[in-house]
ROKOL-825543 format. One record per residue: residue number from 1; residue in three letters; chain; z, x, y of N, C-alpha, C in turn. Coordinates in pm, 1 decimal. Last residue first. Layout:
BEGIN
REC   k   r c      npz      npx      npy     capz     capx     capy      cpz      cpx      cpy
REC NUM ALA A        Z        X        Y        Z        X        Y        Z        X        Y
...
//
This chain:
BEGIN
REC   k   r c      npz      npx      npy     capz     capx     capy      cpz      cpx      cpy
REC 228 LYS A   -633.3  -3112.3   -147.0   -615.4  -3200.2   -293.6   -472.7  -3136.3   -362.9
REC 227 ARG A   -762.7  -2975.8     50.2   -627.3  -3002.9     44.9   -610.6  -3093.0    -65.7
REC 226 ASP A  -1009.2  -2666.0     50.7   -983.1  -2836.2    -49.3   -839.7  -2864.3    -19.1
REC 225 GLN A  -1094.9  -2512.1    332.3   -988.4  -2520.7    216.3   -957.9  -2668.4    159.9
REC 224 GLN A  -1349.3  -2364.1    419.5  -1291.1  -2478.1    454.2  -1211.1  -2517.5    347.7
REC 223 THR A  -1381.1  -2033.8    442.4  -1406.8  -2137.4    366.7  -1345.9  -2250.8    420.2
REC 222 PRO A  -1554.1  -1690.5    492.8  -1473.0  -1802.8    539.6  -1488.1  -1928.1    449.7
REC 221 LEU A  -1528.8  -1452.5    252.9  -1611.9  -1568.0    327.8  -1512.9  -1667.3    361.5
REC 220 ILE A  -1370.1  -1270.6     74.6  -1325.4  -1273.8    237.5  -1444.4  -1364.9    298.4
REC 219 CYS A  -1459.7  -1306.4   -162.0  -1312.6  -1306.8   -143.3  -1294.2  -1315.9      0.8
REC 218 ALA A  -1712.6  -1250.5   -215.6  -1691.4  -1382.0   -183.4  -1536.4  -1385.7   -121.1
REC 217 PRO A  -1683.0   -966.0   -295.0  -1762.0   -995.3   -156.5  -1732.1  -1148.7   -119.0
REC 216 LEU A  -1446.4   -931.2   -522.4  -1595.5   -974.7   -481.5  -1599.2   -988.1   -357.0
REC 215 ASP A  -1257.0   -899.9   -750.9  -1275.1   -807.6   -640.9  -1418.9   -834.6   -580.3
REC 214 ASN A  -1069.9  -1073.9   -933.3  -1183.7  -1109.6   -841.8  -1171.4  -1031.8   -735.4
REC 213 LYS A   -825.1  -1011.4  -1048.7   -957.1   -948.9  -1099.9  -1033.4   -990.8  -1046.0
REC 212 PRO A   -627.7  -1099.1   -910.3   -673.7   -966.6   -854.9   -780.4   -920.1   -949.3
REC 211 ASP A   -654.8  -1444.5   -776.7   -645.6  -1343.8   -926.8   -705.3  -1209.5   -855.4
REC 210 ASN A   -673.9  -1525.4   -511.0   -537.1  -1530.9   -585.2   -514.8  -1440.8   -727.7
REC 209 VAL A   -889.8  -1522.4   -433.4   -854.8  -1375.6   -388.9   -672.9  -1390.5   -463.0
REC 208 LEU A  -1030.4  -1776.6   -474.0  -1076.0  -1654.3   -547.2   -978.2  -1522.0   -528.0
REC 207 THR A   -941.5  -1939.6   -276.3   -844.0  -1867.2   -348.5   -899.6  -1804.4   -457.4
REC 206 SER A  -1122.8  -1835.7     12.0  -1135.3  -1851.2   -118.4   -998.8  -1863.2   -204.4
REC 205 VAL A   -970.2  -1831.3    325.7  -1099.1  -1795.1    249.5  -1042.5  -1856.2    119.3
REC 204 PRO A   -921.8  -1852.1    714.1   -900.6  -1910.6    563.2  -1044.1  -1872.1    449.5
REC 203 TYR A   -859.5  -1615.2    969.7   -930.7  -1725.5    914.3   -924.3  -1720.2    769.6
REC 202 ALA A   -791.1  -1422.2   1232.7   -760.5  -1449.0   1106.2   -841.5  -1595.5   1081.3
REC 201 GLU A   -790.7  -1105.8   1446.9   -846.0  -1252.1   1412.4   -798.6  -1272.8   1278.9
REC 200 MET A   -686.3   -915.9   1666.1   -664.1   -958.8   1556.5   -750.8  -1081.5   1557.6
REC 199 GLU A   -589.3   -824.2   1961.5   -686.5   -722.4   1900.0   -740.3   -801.1   1728.6
REC 198 SER A   -401.8   -997.7   2032.9   -496.7  -1036.7   2100.4   -650.4   -930.2   2025.2
REC 197 ALA A   -153.9   -885.0   1888.6   -245.2  -1045.5   1808.3   -387.9  -1048.5   1918.5
REC 196 PRO A    -99.2   -568.8   1788.0   -136.3   -696.4   1936.1   -221.2   -743.1   1883.0
REC 195 TYR A    136.6   -512.8   1570.1     10.2   -454.8   1608.5    -40.0   -582.5   1729.8
REC 194 PRO A    483.3   -477.6   1575.1    341.8   -518.6   1512.7    236.1   -490.4   1645.9
REC 193 GLY A    631.8   -132.1   1551.1    598.9   -252.9   1593.0    510.9   -324.3   1525.7
REC 192 LEU A    659.9    130.9   1476.3    661.9    105.3   1341.3    646.1    -76.5   1430.7
REC 191 LEU A    698.6    357.4   1610.3    596.7    350.0   1616.8    576.1    203.5   1520.9
REC 190 GLU A    961.0    385.3   1632.6    942.1    315.1   1735.8    749.2    326.4   1724.9
REC 189 VAL A   1057.0    531.4   1421.2   1112.9    360.9   1412.5   1014.7    316.9   1517.4
REC 188 LEU A   1037.9    766.8   1495.1    959.2    735.0   1425.9    958.8    568.9   1431.3
REC 187 VAL A   1252.0    832.1   1626.1   1126.7    913.3   1666.8   1063.2    781.9   1633.1
REC 186 GLU A   1453.1    772.3   1425.8   1509.5    716.4   1583.2   1325.3    717.5   1641.8
REC 185 PRO A   1466.3    984.0   1222.6   1403.0    869.8   1229.1   1393.3    767.5   1358.6
REC 184 ALA A   1302.9   1290.2   1324.1   1433.1   1177.9   1321.8   1363.4   1049.8   1296.1
REC 183 GLN A   1105.3   1430.7   1032.3   1125.7   1348.7   1159.4   1250.1   1295.0   1172.0
REC 182 VAL A    990.4   1752.7    890.1   1094.3   1648.6    892.9   1104.0   1558.9   1039.2
REC 181 ARG A    607.8   1841.2    927.8    792.5   1866.9    940.9    849.9   1726.9    941.3
REC 180 PRO A    379.6   1739.8    925.3    440.1   1732.9    781.6    612.7   1766.4    778.5
REC 179 ASP A    257.9   1428.5   1074.9    314.2   1563.8   1094.6    454.5   1580.1    987.8
REC 178 LEU A    164.0   1162.1   1070.1    118.1   1292.4    948.0    210.1   1426.1    974.8
REC 177 TRP A    265.2   1042.0   1307.3    320.9    989.9   1153.0    273.4   1107.5   1048.9
REC 176 LEU A    140.9   1213.2   1485.3    285.3   1255.8   1457.3    330.8   1173.9   1370.1
REC 175 ALA A   -126.4   1149.4   1428.4   -104.2   1297.9   1435.5     59.0   1292.3   1409.4
REC 174 TYR A   -143.6    894.5   1477.5   -174.3    932.3   1355.7   -128.6   1083.4   1349.3
REC 173 VAL A   -127.9    772.4   1738.3     -6.0    834.9   1702.5    -10.3    833.4   1502.5
REC 172 GLU A   -390.8    695.0   1772.7   -303.0    783.4   1911.5   -158.6    816.2   1875.8
REC 171 PRO A   -447.5    462.8   1652.3   -522.0    602.6   1635.2   -415.8    707.0   1694.0
REC 170 LYS A   -186.9    294.1   1564.9   -284.8    290.3   1656.9   -340.0    461.1   1630.1
REC 169 LEU A   -159.1    102.5   1221.7    -90.4    236.2   1354.7   -192.4    200.0   1427.5
REC 168 VAL A     -1.7   -159.0   1122.9   -106.5   -130.6   1161.7    -97.8    -19.4   1282.7
REC 167 VAL A    232.2   -264.9    886.9    180.0   -203.0   1038.1     91.2   -108.2   1042.7
REC 166 PRO A    198.4   -631.3    764.3    181.5   -473.5    768.4    204.4   -409.3    909.0
REC 165 MET A    447.4   -870.5    871.4    330.6   -834.1    870.3    337.2   -678.1    841.0
REC 164 ARG A    646.0  -1150.0    801.6    599.3  -1020.6    801.7    467.2   -993.0    807.4
REC 163 ASN A    607.6  -1453.5    789.7    702.0  -1393.4    846.0    691.0  -1268.5    842.5
REC 162 HIS A    255.2  -1628.7    854.8    387.7  -1540.2    728.1    471.4  -1494.3    850.5
REC 161 ILE A    112.8  -1783.4    996.0     76.1  -1761.3    883.0    193.6  -1705.0    792.8
REC 160 SER A    199.7  -1704.8   1244.5    163.1  -1884.2   1203.1     88.2  -1878.3   1043.2
REC 159 SER A    232.0  -1476.5   1286.6    334.2  -1527.6   1289.4    339.9  -1696.3   1231.9
REC 158 VAL A     14.4  -1364.9   1323.7     17.2  -1372.3   1182.1    157.7  -1461.4   1168.4
REC 157 LEU A     -5.4  -1398.9   1631.8   -125.3  -1446.6   1532.7    -75.3  -1467.9   1415.6
REC 156 GLU A    217.4  -1277.2   1748.7    185.0  -1421.0   1746.3     86.4  -1489.7   1629.9
REC 155 ASN A    323.9  -1028.1   1453.1    281.4  -1072.0   1598.7    276.0  -1227.6   1584.7
REC 154 PRO A    588.9  -1025.4   1272.0    471.0  -1052.8   1259.1    438.5  -1069.7   1435.6
REC 153 ILE A    820.6   -736.7   1209.2    795.6   -860.5   1241.6    662.7   -895.0   1251.9
REC 152 THR A    663.6   -511.5    931.7    739.0   -525.3   1068.9    753.1   -691.7   1071.4
REC 151 THR A    623.6   -274.7    632.5    598.0   -398.7    699.9    673.5   -416.6    838.2
REC 150 ILE A    430.1     -9.4    484.5    513.8    -49.8    570.5    544.8   -194.6    650.9
REC 149 ILE A    324.3     13.1    127.9    308.9    -31.1    291.0    413.3    -71.7    372.9
REC 148 ALA A    384.7    321.5    -79.2    444.2    170.4      6.6    388.5    158.6    152.9
REC 147 CYS A    257.5    502.5   -356.3    274.3    485.6   -227.5    332.2    343.2   -169.6
REC 146 SER A    220.5    787.4   -535.5    266.1    653.8   -548.1    291.3    620.9   -389.1
REC 145 TYR A    178.0   1002.6   -819.6    155.4    977.8   -693.3    145.7    819.6   -657.6
REC 144 ILE A    284.7   1099.8  -1125.4    197.5   1002.0  -1040.1    271.3    986.9   -884.5
REC 143 SER A    232.9   1304.6  -1417.7    288.7   1241.8  -1265.5    186.1   1164.4  -1226.8
REC 142 PRO A    197.4   1133.0  -1762.3    192.1   1204.5  -1630.4    244.9   1233.0  -1494.6
REC 141 GLU A    517.5   1218.2  -1728.4    401.8   1252.3  -1830.5    296.7   1122.7  -1817.7
REC 140 GLY A    665.4   1277.2  -1382.0    640.6   1221.1  -1530.4    568.6   1271.7  -1593.1
REC 139 GLU A    794.7   1308.3  -1134.8    739.6   1394.3  -1227.7    754.9   1364.7  -1388.3
REC 138 TRP A    620.9   1154.3   -870.9    741.8   1083.0   -966.6    681.2   1166.4  -1064.6
REC 137 VAL A    604.0   1168.6   -529.0    576.6   1192.1   -658.7    663.6   1188.0   -798.5
REC 136 GLU A    535.5    926.3   -250.1    642.9   1023.8   -353.9    564.4   1037.3   -467.8
REC 135 TRP A    529.7    776.2     81.3    449.7    831.0    -54.0    550.9    875.2   -121.4
REC 134 LEU A    415.0    517.2    319.9    544.0    615.7    242.6    461.0    656.3    118.1
REC 133 GLY A    229.4    430.8    586.6    284.2    427.9    470.5    387.2    516.6    419.7
REC 132 ALA A     67.6    194.2    833.2    191.5    297.5    819.2    231.1    281.4    659.2
REC 131 PHE A   -293.5    158.7    773.4   -113.9    111.1    787.9    -28.0    225.0    767.3
REC 130 ALA A   -534.5    192.3    978.2   -447.1    238.9    841.5   -343.6    188.1    893.9
REC 129 PHE A   -894.1     69.0    976.2   -760.7     84.5   1026.0   -658.0    153.7    918.4
REC 128 PRO A  -1243.6    -23.3   1033.0  -1136.8     32.0    952.7  -1033.9     74.7   1045.5
REC 127 ARG A  -1341.3   -283.9   1266.1  -1336.2   -148.5   1218.6  -1233.6   -100.2   1100.2
REC 126 GLY A  -1359.4   -528.9   1369.4  -1402.0   -502.4   1245.0  -1380.2   -370.6   1186.8
REC 125 SER A  -1290.3   -612.2   1599.6  -1355.1   -510.9   1609.0  -1450.5   -484.4   1484.1
REC 124 LYS A  -1066.4   -758.6   1549.7  -1184.8   -809.9   1567.4  -1311.9   -764.6   1592.2
REC 123 LEU A   -902.2   -674.9   1228.6   -929.2   -646.6   1358.0  -1055.8   -699.7   1401.1
REC 122 ARG A   -783.8   -934.6   1020.3   -849.4   -843.4   1045.1   -838.0   -801.6   1199.1
REC 121 ILE A   -702.5  -1133.1    764.1   -690.4  -1098.1    899.3   -711.2   -949.8    901.3
REC 120 TYR A   -765.7  -1405.0    554.4   -800.3  -1315.5    573.6   -776.0  -1267.8    714.6
REC 119 MET A   -529.0  -1621.1    358.7   -593.2  -1606.7    528.1   -635.9  -1462.9    482.0
REC 118 PRO A   -478.4  -1922.8    154.5   -502.3  -1768.6    140.7   -585.4  -1700.3    286.0
REC 117 ILE A   -245.2  -2150.9    152.1   -383.8  -2117.5    167.5   -401.6  -1992.9    183.4
REC 116 LYS A    -70.2  -2324.5    -89.8    -52.3  -2199.0      6.7   -236.0  -2175.3     21.8
REC 115 VAL A    110.2  -2667.4    -12.1    -40.7  -2606.4    -69.3     -3.5  -2432.6     -2.2
REC 114 VAL A    322.9  -2894.4    -72.2    323.2  -2786.7    -21.9    190.0  -2709.2    -88.6
REC 113 ARG A    258.1  -3264.3    -97.9    273.3  -3151.1   -157.8    233.7  -3026.2   -103.7
REC 112 GLY A    175.0  -3466.3     61.9    337.5  -3436.9     76.9    314.5  -3306.3    -28.9
REC 111 TRP A    -92.1  -3520.4     79.9     -8.2  -3619.9    -40.5    117.9  -3564.7    -38.6
REC 110 LYS A   -196.8  -3385.5    282.4   -169.9  -3523.0    299.1   -102.0  -3613.6    186.0
REC 109 SER A     17.8  -3089.4    206.7   -110.0  -3159.9    225.4    -81.2  -3331.1    227.6
REC 108 VAL A    160.4  -2832.3    442.5    168.1  -2941.4    309.4     34.0  -3055.7    340.9
REC 107 GLU A    105.2  -2483.6    367.0     72.2  -2624.7    452.2    145.0  -2765.9    348.8
REC 106 ARG A    152.3  -2146.6    445.0    218.6  -2241.2    345.4    179.1  -2398.9    417.3
REC 105 ARG A    -79.4  -1863.7    387.1      2.3  -1995.1    463.4     65.5  -2102.9    380.1
REC 104 TRP A    -48.4  -1546.3    306.2    -74.3  -1701.9    242.7     35.7  -1801.7    313.5
REC 103 GLU A   -258.1  -1311.7    389.1   -102.3  -1333.2    353.0   -206.2  -1476.9    319.0
REC 102 TYR A   -459.8   -987.7    314.4   -477.1  -1123.9    300.0   -335.9  -1152.5    343.4
REC 101 PHE A   -627.9   -751.3    571.2   -557.4   -801.6    459.8   -534.0   -948.7    454.5
REC 100 GLY A   -878.5   -494.1    637.5   -859.1   -653.6    629.4   -693.4   -620.6    522.2
REC  99 ASP A   -945.4   -241.4    593.7   -982.9   -315.5    694.2   -991.5   -454.1    707.6
REC  98 ALA A   -771.1     58.7    564.1   -764.0    -67.4    502.7   -881.9    -94.9    611.4
REC  97 LEU A   -549.0    345.7    414.0   -686.9    269.8    462.5   -713.3    127.5    446.1
REC  96 ILE A   -248.6    431.8    517.4   -340.8    355.5    405.4   -425.4    332.9    428.0
REC  95 LEU A   -105.6    745.0    587.4   -176.1    630.4    624.8   -230.4    595.0    527.6
REC  94 CYS A    245.8    851.3    507.6     63.8    876.6    502.7      7.1    741.6    561.5
REC  93 ARG A    496.1   1073.8    478.0    451.3    956.1    509.4    293.3    975.8    521.5
REC  92 ARG A    802.4   1235.8    365.7    695.7   1229.8    334.0    618.4   1075.2    347.0
REC  91 ARG A    998.3   1285.6    517.2    944.1   1355.0    476.2    798.6   1332.6    415.9
REC  90 ARG A   1106.1   1027.0    628.4   1171.5   1112.1    702.8   1072.1   1270.3    656.6
REC  89 PHE A   1032.8    872.4    428.6   1044.6    832.2    576.6   1058.7    924.3    665.2
REC  88 ALA A   1131.7    955.0    183.9   1018.9    956.0    196.0    977.3    916.1    363.8
REC  87 SER A   1453.3    931.0    238.5   1382.5   1014.8    221.5   1252.2   1087.5    245.6
REC  86 ARG A   1466.4    618.4    217.0   1471.3    706.8    323.7   1434.2    833.4    343.1
REC  85 PHE A   1365.8    464.7    -10.3   1262.9    495.7    113.5   1304.7    573.1    212.9
REC  84 PHE A   1585.4    389.4   -177.6   1445.7    423.3   -202.3   1377.6    445.1   -107.3
REC  83 PRO A   1820.2    394.6    -20.1   1760.3    498.0   -122.3   1635.9    527.5   -150.6
REC  82 LYS A   1805.6    278.3    336.1   1744.2    182.7    190.5   1716.9    313.5     93.4
REC  81 GLU A   1775.6    358.7    586.9   1912.4    350.4    528.2   1882.1    311.0    370.7
REC  80 ALA A   1580.9    380.3    733.1   1655.1    490.6    721.7   1729.8    500.4    659.5
REC  79 LEU A   1445.5    141.6    706.9   1375.7    257.8    613.3   1466.3    385.6    626.3
REC  78 THR A   1477.1   -134.9    796.1   1556.7    -40.5    709.4   1536.2     53.1    623.6
REC  77 GLU A   1273.1   -205.2    943.5   1422.9   -225.2   1009.8   1505.7   -124.9    907.4
REC  76 ALA A   1035.3   -207.8    805.0   1047.3    -99.3    915.3   1177.7    -98.3    954.3
REC  75 ARG A   1067.8   -253.8    422.9   1093.9   -282.8    595.6   1110.7   -221.6    677.1
REC  74 ALA A    802.9   -147.0    238.1    898.7   -113.4    275.3    964.9   -187.3    379.7
REC  73 ASN A    653.8   -254.1    -83.2    642.6   -283.2     67.0    786.2   -195.4    126.4
REC  72 ILE A    617.0   -211.2   -321.0    507.7   -202.6   -300.3    490.6   -224.3   -148.0
REC  71 LEU A    833.6   -239.4   -567.7    850.1   -176.3   -419.6    708.2   -120.0   -391.5
REC  70 ARG A    769.6   -344.3   -778.5    910.2   -395.1   -703.8    889.5   -337.4   -579.4
REC  69 ASN A    632.4   -156.1   -918.5    565.4   -333.7   -900.1    650.9   -384.9   -814.6
REC  68 GLY A    760.9     59.6   -926.3    664.0     60.0   -835.4    637.2    -87.1   -820.2
REC  67 ILE A    896.6     41.9  -1210.0    982.1     16.2  -1057.8    849.7     10.1   -946.2
REC  66 GLN A    759.5    165.0  -1367.0    764.1     15.0  -1342.7    795.2     -6.8  -1179.6
REC  65 PRO A    855.0    416.4  -1433.2    809.7    394.0  -1320.8    750.7    252.0  -1278.2
REC  64 ASP A   1255.2    475.7  -1491.2   1115.5    423.7  -1540.8   1004.3    352.1  -1384.6
REC  63 LYS A   1379.8    639.7  -1317.9   1354.9    653.0  -1501.8   1271.9    553.7  -1552.7
REC  62 ALA A   1364.8    767.1  -1026.5   1355.8    667.8  -1119.8   1320.0    719.0  -1240.6
REC  61 TRP A   1334.3   1000.1   -875.3   1458.5    987.9   -943.0   1437.3    857.5  -1050.8
REC  60 PRO A   1143.2    959.4   -685.7   1141.7   1096.5   -783.8   1249.5   1050.0   -901.9
REC  59 PRO A   1028.2    634.9   -693.9   1111.4    713.9   -652.5   1102.6    857.1   -728.4
REC  58 ILE A    717.3    521.5   -638.0    806.3    544.3   -726.6    926.1    628.1   -706.6
REC  57 LEU A    530.4    208.8   -471.4    631.1    383.1   -459.0    725.1    387.6   -563.0
REC  56 GLY A    257.3     92.5   -486.7    388.5     95.7   -574.1    461.8    206.5   -554.5
REC  55 TRP A    -64.3    221.5   -540.5      1.6     94.3   -441.3    158.6     75.6   -536.2
REC  54 GLN A    -85.4    544.3   -635.0   -108.4    396.8   -644.0     -0.7    314.7   -593.5
REC  53 PHE A   -371.8    707.2   -408.3   -221.9    675.7   -474.4   -203.2    576.1   -523.5
REC  52 PHE A   -606.9    960.3   -374.5   -588.7    781.5   -403.8   -427.4    795.7   -465.2
REC  51 ALA A   -698.2   1093.9    -17.6   -635.8   1104.8   -182.6   -631.4    932.0   -238.4
REC  50 LEU A   -805.9   1292.2    192.6   -819.7   1120.3    148.8   -769.7   1151.3     22.2
REC  49 ARG A   -655.9   1502.9    420.3   -747.7   1487.5    324.9   -716.2   1345.3    294.5
REC  48 ASN A   -500.9   1701.3    586.2   -601.2   1625.7    637.8   -736.8   1570.0    523.0
REC  47 GLN A   -294.5   1865.5    501.7   -465.9   1896.8    420.7   -529.6   1780.6    522.7
REC  46 GLY A    -21.0   1812.4    548.9   -134.7   1927.5    621.5   -252.7   1945.3    591.0
REC  45 ASP A     41.0   1640.2    398.8     77.1   1753.5    317.8     -9.0   1877.0    441.1
REC  44 ASN A     89.1   1316.1    456.9    104.2   1438.8    587.3    161.5   1557.7    487.7
REC  43 PRO A   -198.4   1159.2    265.6    -68.8   1204.2    297.9    -78.0   1325.3    427.9
REC  42 VAL A   -411.9    893.1    344.0   -424.1   1021.6    381.4   -270.1   1076.8    377.8
REC  41 VAL A   -535.0    715.6     56.6   -427.3    729.5    129.6   -445.5    889.4    175.6
REC  40 ALA A   -673.9    427.3    -79.6   -686.7    536.1    -22.2   -599.2    551.5     46.6
REC  39 VAL A   -498.1    339.5   -409.4   -549.2    308.4   -271.4   -574.2    447.4   -215.5
REC  38 PRO A   -501.4    184.1   -759.0   -521.7    336.5   -678.9   -555.1    230.3   -511.4
REC  37 GLN A   -248.8    -56.1   -824.1   -422.3    -37.2   -819.0   -407.3    104.3   -740.1
REC  36 MET A      3.0   -179.8   -768.3    -32.7    -87.6   -894.0   -174.4    -61.7   -939.8
REC  35 PRO A   -115.7   -444.3   -605.1    -54.5   -371.3   -602.1    -66.2   -294.0   -755.4
REC  34 ALA A   -503.9   -481.4   -494.1   -382.4   -551.5   -580.4   -258.4   -425.3   -562.0
REC  33 ILE A   -792.7   -540.4   -312.6   -705.1   -439.7   -360.9   -534.9   -525.4   -391.1
REC  32 ASN A  -1026.7   -704.5   -279.5   -917.4   -783.6   -320.8   -834.2   -678.1   -401.4
REC  31 TYR A  -1270.0   -553.4   -238.0  -1215.9   -661.2   -139.9  -1106.5   -766.3   -190.5
REC  30 ARG A  -1393.8   -206.4   -195.5  -1289.2   -300.2   -248.6  -1240.1   -452.8   -161.3
REC  29 PRO A  -1664.2      7.8   -263.6  -1584.0   -155.9   -185.2  -1495.6   -207.3   -245.2
REC  28 THR A  -1585.1    302.9   -378.8  -1621.0    134.3   -422.7  -1620.0     75.6   -318.8
REC  27 LEU A  -1735.1    628.6   -265.4  -1673.3    506.2   -224.4  -1685.7    376.0   -287.3
REC  26 ASP A  -1898.0    835.8   -243.9  -1898.1    749.9   -352.2  -1797.3    663.3   -370.6
REC  25 LYS A  -1829.3   1026.4    -53.6  -1971.0    979.1    -46.0  -1978.6    840.7   -150.8
REC  24 PRO A  -1526.7   1068.9     87.7  -1648.5   1076.5    -31.0  -1718.7   1007.0    -10.8
REC  23 VAL A  -1454.6   1235.9    373.8  -1445.6   1124.7    286.0  -1567.5   1102.6    189.4
REC  22 GLU A  -1219.2   1417.7    547.8  -1341.4   1445.5    480.0  -1359.5   1326.7    367.5
REC  21 ILE A  -1099.2   1379.6    875.6  -1083.6   1373.7    726.8  -1231.5   1389.4    651.9
REC  20 TRP A  -1162.1   1320.6   1115.4  -1096.9   1458.5   1096.2  -1062.7   1478.6    982.1
REC  19 PRO A  -1260.6   1058.9   1194.2  -1356.6   1168.5   1171.0  -1298.2   1323.3   1135.3
REC  18 PHE A  -1204.6    785.4   1126.4  -1128.6    911.9   1082.2  -1200.3   1040.9   1081.7
REC  17 ALA A  -1402.7    612.4   1157.5  -1291.7    574.3   1216.8  -1175.6    674.2   1213.3
REC  16 LYS A  -1615.9    736.9   1079.0  -1651.3    729.7   1211.1  -1507.6    679.4   1242.3
REC  15 ALA A  -1562.9    737.9    813.2  -1541.6    880.2    864.1  -1549.7    885.1    997.4
REC  14 ILE A  -1589.1    456.9    750.9  -1451.3    516.4    762.7  -1450.5    684.5    814.3
REC  13 GLU A  -1877.9    483.5    803.5  -1792.1    354.7    885.5  -1652.3    404.5    886.0
REC  12 LEU A  -1943.0    584.0    557.1  -2011.8    630.8    726.5  -1921.1    574.5    801.7
REC  11 PRO A  -1834.9    442.0    368.7  -1802.5    580.8    405.8  -1827.2    640.2    509.3
REC  10 SER A  -1806.1    124.1    444.9  -1879.4    188.5    397.5  -1808.4    359.4    430.5
REC   9 ALA A  -1543.0   -118.4    387.6  -1635.4    -52.8    491.4  -1708.8     67.7    421.9
REC   8 MET A  -1335.9   -215.0    263.1  -1514.6   -256.9    197.2  -1601.5   -191.4    294.9
REC   7 LEU A  -1060.6   -285.3    142.4  -1123.9   -174.7    215.5  -1266.3   -154.8    171.9
REC   6 THR A   -780.2   -519.7    207.6   -953.8   -484.7    180.0   -955.0   -336.8    242.6
REC   5 PHE A   -521.6   -643.7      3.1   -561.1   -609.4    136.2   -724.4   -541.1    113.2
REC   4 ARG A   -207.5   -785.5    -82.3   -344.3   -757.1    -83.3   -429.2   -734.2     36.6
REC   3 GLY A     53.2   -833.6    -13.9     62.3   -802.4   -123.4   -113.8   -782.8   -166.6
REC   2 CYS A    301.3   -763.5    231.0    185.3   -737.3    213.8    133.5   -735.9     63.3
REC   1 MET A    574.6   -977.2    338.7    497.2   -923.5    255.9    359.0   -874.6    272.5
//
């Protein structure tokens, strides 16, 4: 799964990576984005706009919006079948902007205990990118726009850390993914494979990231983990 990510790039850097959208000048750098928080998305509503949706998908038929806590990720392999996601997969797709994400690697310490080491994963270029996402509108009081990150099997780099990774889309498929017309699942699923490991890097970071209250630059600094 993908449970935390970053978007710390400046508005200028984001605009360079996504020149066809208008980027607010007052974006705040985020070092530890957690579920149920607002995330920067580009929905396929034909407007090529940057919006902020809640991370955690709420289907329009849900009785309780808290269901979003359980729907932060959507598996690429079952999108066309799962009732939570199949309608959005065909009709309501989005880009979720990021420049890195965290996963936790299980290791056995010299005392025989299993410890979880937070790892930060990003593109070697350092540039912002986009996760493949789905979005919905829950017509409650108030209405809630929400989204989920699509995950897939890991590439060679991420497989040493976790058994899933978020789908990072290549820029050349943004237009198809954001096409507002209904799309055939068999066409879309071809876009949802793992990103090339050769273009990514990973390193251990502080356990500060374990607490979503810590939204600090220190979250992404490389560190040698204490194996106690």
